[in-house]
Backbone as a chain_set.jsonl record, in Angstrom:
{"seq": "MVTDTSLCGWMLCLGLACIGLAVQCFFIAVEHKKKYVAATVLKGTASLIFVALGFLAMNFAGDKLSA", "coords": {"N": [[0.842, -1.181, 0.0], [0.631, 2.138, -0.91], [1.184, 5.159, 0.54], [0.537, 8.707, 0.834], [2.651, 9.867, 2.211], [4.754, 7.987, 1.95], [5.021, 8.011, -0.802], [5.882, 10.612, -1.25], [8.337, 10.436, 0.042], [9.649, 8.551, -1.588], [9.797, 10.043, -3.899], [11.536, 12.018, -3.062], [13.815, 10.459, -2.693], [14.248, 9.66, -5.347], [14.745, 12.137, -6.571], [17.08, 12.855, -5.196], [18.757, 10.81, -6.058], [18.956, 11.453, -8.778], [20.288, 13.913, -8.624], [22.677, 13.03, -7.458], [23.606, 11.391, -9.529], [24.039, 13.31, -11.523], [26.099, 14.814, -10.342], [28.06, 12.843, -10.242], [28.49, 12.399, -12.993], [29.507, 14.902, -13.687], [31.814, 14.828, -12.164], [33.278, 12.831, -13.552], [33.702, 14.121, -15.997], [35.296, 16.296, -15.176], [37.478, 14.947, -14.136], [38.556, 13.801, -16.447], [39.633, 16.037, -17.579], [41.843, 16.292, -16.14], [41.875, 17.661, -13.712], [42.47, 17.167, -10.778], [42.09, 17.845, -8.061], [39.619, 19.206, -7.928], [38.091, 17.137, -8.974], [38.323, 15.226, -6.968], [36.925, 16.438, -4.89], [34.369, 16.548, -6.025], [33.879, 13.793, -6.343], [33.821, 12.969, -3.674], [31.586, 14.416, -2.845], [29.567, 13.261, -4.438], [29.661, 10.655, -3.421], [28.858, 11.102, -0.784], [26.241, 11.955, -1.234], [25.106, 9.589, -2.253], [25.364, 7.903, -0.046], [23.684, 9.213, 1.764], [21.329, 8.838, 0.356], [21.08, 6.071, 0.622], [20.567, 5.87, 3.389], [18.114, 7.219, 3.504], [16.545, 5.531, 1.878], [16.583, 3.281, 3.409], [14.599, 3.662, 5.267], [12.341, 2.831, 3.969], [12.594, 0.168, 3.706], [11.61, -3.202, 4.357], [12.8, -4.959, 6.259], [14.827, -3.58, 8.404], [17.383, -4.194, 9.3], [18.682, -5.578, 7.313], [18.942, -3.816, 5.273]], "CA": [[0.0, 0.0, 0.0], [1.419, 3.354, -1.026], [0.528, 6.324, 1.129], [1.079, 9.979, 0.35], [3.932, 10.095, 2.868], [5.786, 7.145, 1.343], [5.215, 8.477, -2.172], [6.721, 11.815, -1.147], [9.672, 9.963, 0.388], [10.249, 7.937, -2.775], [10.115, 11.128, -4.835], [12.745, 12.63, -2.522], [14.914, 9.538, -3.027], [14.477, 9.738, -6.788], [15.392, 13.419, -6.829], [18.442, 12.785, -4.67], [19.506, 9.928, -6.955], [19.24, 12.21, -10.009], [21.33, 14.882, -8.288], [23.909, 12.256, -7.299], [24.043, 10.969, -10.86], [24.566, 14.489, -12.209], [27.392, 15.132, -9.732], [28.986, 11.792, -10.686], [28.838, 12.679, -14.396], [30.372, 16.077, -13.67], [33.105, 14.336, -11.655], [33.976, 12.125, -14.626], [34.139, 15.116, -16.971], [36.393, 17.079, -14.583], [38.637, 14.055, -14.017], [39.159, 13.66, -17.776], [40.402, 17.266, -17.827], [43.004, 16.166, -15.253], [41.769, 18.595, -12.583], [42.278, 16.122, -9.788], [41.586, 18.36, -6.782], [38.182, 19.406, -8.111], [37.489, 15.814, -9.175], [38.244, 14.572, -5.659], [35.817, 17.069, -4.158], [33.122, 16.087, -6.645], [33.703, 12.367, -6.025], [33.397, 12.92, -2.279], [30.204, 14.912, -2.783], [28.696, 12.225, -5.001], [29.617, 9.545, -2.465], [28.034, 11.54, 0.347], [24.852, 11.946, -1.69], [24.632, 8.21, -2.358], [25.232, 7.378, 1.317], [22.441, 9.803, 2.282], [20.25, 8.139, -0.343], [20.938, 4.76, 1.262], [19.894, 6.033, 4.674], [16.713, 7.542, 3.241], [15.872, 4.344, 1.344], [16.473, 2.302, 4.493], [13.313, 3.888, 5.93], [11.291, 2.159, 3.224], [12.873, -1.274, 3.668], [10.799, -3.989, 5.272], [13.672, -5.415, 7.328], [15.808, -2.505, 8.494], [18.725, -4.709, 9.572], [19.308, -6.07, 6.085], [18.977, -2.736, 4.258]], "C": [[0.885, 1.241, 0.0], [0.618, 4.505, -0.443], [1.161, 7.587, 0.566], [2.452, 10.248, 0.948], [5.026, 9.259, 2.219], [6.051, 7.554, -0.101], [6.101, 9.72, -2.192], [8.161, 11.426, -0.821], [10.379, 9.332, -0.796], [10.615, 8.992, -3.805], [11.373, 11.871, -4.377], [13.958, 11.764, -2.855], [15.25, 9.607, -4.514], [15.184, 11.042, -7.161], [16.839, 13.429, -6.367], [19.324, 11.893, -5.547], [19.863, 10.652, -8.252], [20.328, 13.247, -9.773], [22.68, 14.168, -8.138], [24.477, 11.797, -8.629], [24.648, 12.136, -11.631], [25.943, 14.875, -11.659], [28.44, 14.112, -10.171], [29.415, 12.014, -12.137], [29.772, 13.879, -14.489], [31.76, 15.708, -13.155], [33.922, 13.67, -12.767], [34.508, 13.115, -15.661], [35.329, 15.92, -16.446], [37.649, 16.219, -14.464], [39.335, 13.871, -15.366], [39.97, 14.892, -18.173], [41.64, 17.349, -16.942], [43.053, 17.261, -14.183], [41.434, 17.749, -11.358], [41.757, 16.625, -8.447], [40.074, 18.561, -6.86], [37.463, 18.069, -8.282], [37.339, 15.074, -7.849], [37.098, 15.134, -4.837], [34.478, 16.6, -4.716], [32.848, 14.624, -6.329], [33.243, 12.203, -4.58], [31.962, 13.379, -2.106], [29.23, 13.871, -3.317], [28.568, 11.045, -4.046], [28.735, 9.883, -1.277], [26.552, 11.533, -0.017], [24.314, 10.522, -1.742], [24.526, 7.528, -0.997], [23.948, 7.918, 1.95], [21.227, 9.139, 1.637], [20.011, 6.761, 0.268], [20.234, 4.849, 2.598], [18.426, 6.395, 4.497], [15.947, 6.312, 2.762], [15.703, 3.269, 2.404], [15.134, 2.455, 5.239], [12.179, 3.148, 5.243], [11.478, 0.648, 3.164], [12.0, -1.993, 4.689], [11.605, -4.433, 6.481], [14.848, -4.45, 7.425], [17.226, -3.013, 8.751], [19.438, -5.175, 8.315], [19.447, -4.992, 5.021], [20.332, -2.081, 4.207]], "O": [[1.787, 1.366, 0.828], [-0.496, 4.786, -0.886], [2.197, 7.534, -0.097], [3.326, 10.794, 0.274], [6.116, 9.768, 1.961], [7.183, 7.454, -0.574], [6.969, 9.857, -3.054], [9.1, 12.021, -1.349], [11.575, 9.549, -0.994], [11.619, 8.861, -4.504], [12.179, 12.301, -5.201], [15.004, 12.278, -3.253], [16.423, 9.613, -4.886], [16.111, 11.044, -7.971], [17.718, 13.945, -7.058], [20.501, 12.19, -5.753], [20.966, 10.476, -8.77], [21.196, 13.442, -10.624], [23.7, 14.647, -8.634], [25.691, 11.812, -8.831], [25.657, 11.971, -12.317], [26.844, 15.221, -12.422], [29.585, 14.476, -10.441], [30.587, 11.832, -12.468], [30.718, 13.876, -15.277], [32.765, 16.216, -13.651], [35.119, 13.923, -12.9], [35.63, 12.968, -16.146], [36.269, 16.193, -17.193], [38.759, 16.71, -14.668], [40.562, 13.795, -15.425], [40.879, 14.808, -18.999], [42.385, 18.328, -16.979], [44.127, 17.726, -13.8], [40.276, 17.632, -10.958], [41.045, 15.894, -7.758], [39.338, 18.139, -5.968], [36.349, 17.895, -7.789], [36.347, 14.378, -7.629], [36.384, 14.39, -4.165], [33.559, 16.291, -3.958], [31.703, 14.251, -6.074], [32.369, 11.384, -4.297], [31.208, 12.806, -1.319], [28.185, 13.628, -2.714], [27.478, 10.496, -3.883], [27.956, 9.049, -0.816], [25.709, 11.151, 0.795], [23.184, 10.272, -1.321], [23.677, 6.655, -0.815], [23.21, 7.173, 2.595], [20.216, 8.906, 2.3], [18.865, 6.336, 0.414], [19.395, 4.007, 2.918], [17.58, 5.929, 5.26], [14.819, 6.077, 3.197], [14.796, 2.441, 2.319], [14.606, 1.481, 5.776], [11.158, 2.866, 5.869], [10.627, -0.068, 2.636], [11.694, -1.453, 5.752], [11.142, -4.298, 7.614], [15.765, -4.507, 6.607], [18.186, -2.308, 8.439], [20.668, -5.168, 8.259], [20.022, -5.247, 3.963], [20.543, -1.16, 3.419]]}, "num_chains": 1, "name": "protein.A"}
C-alpha cells in the first residue's frame, strides 16, 4: 500500500539519486580534464549523496537490519 507520505519519500529519493548521478557525471568530466583536486571534491560529494540516499531508502525497507 502506497501512502502519500511514502510516495513523497520515494520522490525525494528519486530526486536525490538524479542529483547524485549528475554530480557523478560532472566528476567524470572534470577528471578527464586532469583537474584532480576538483574531481576529488566532486567524487566525495557524489559519495556523500549516495550514502544519504541509502539512509533515506532504508526507511522504506521492510527489514531494516538487512537494508
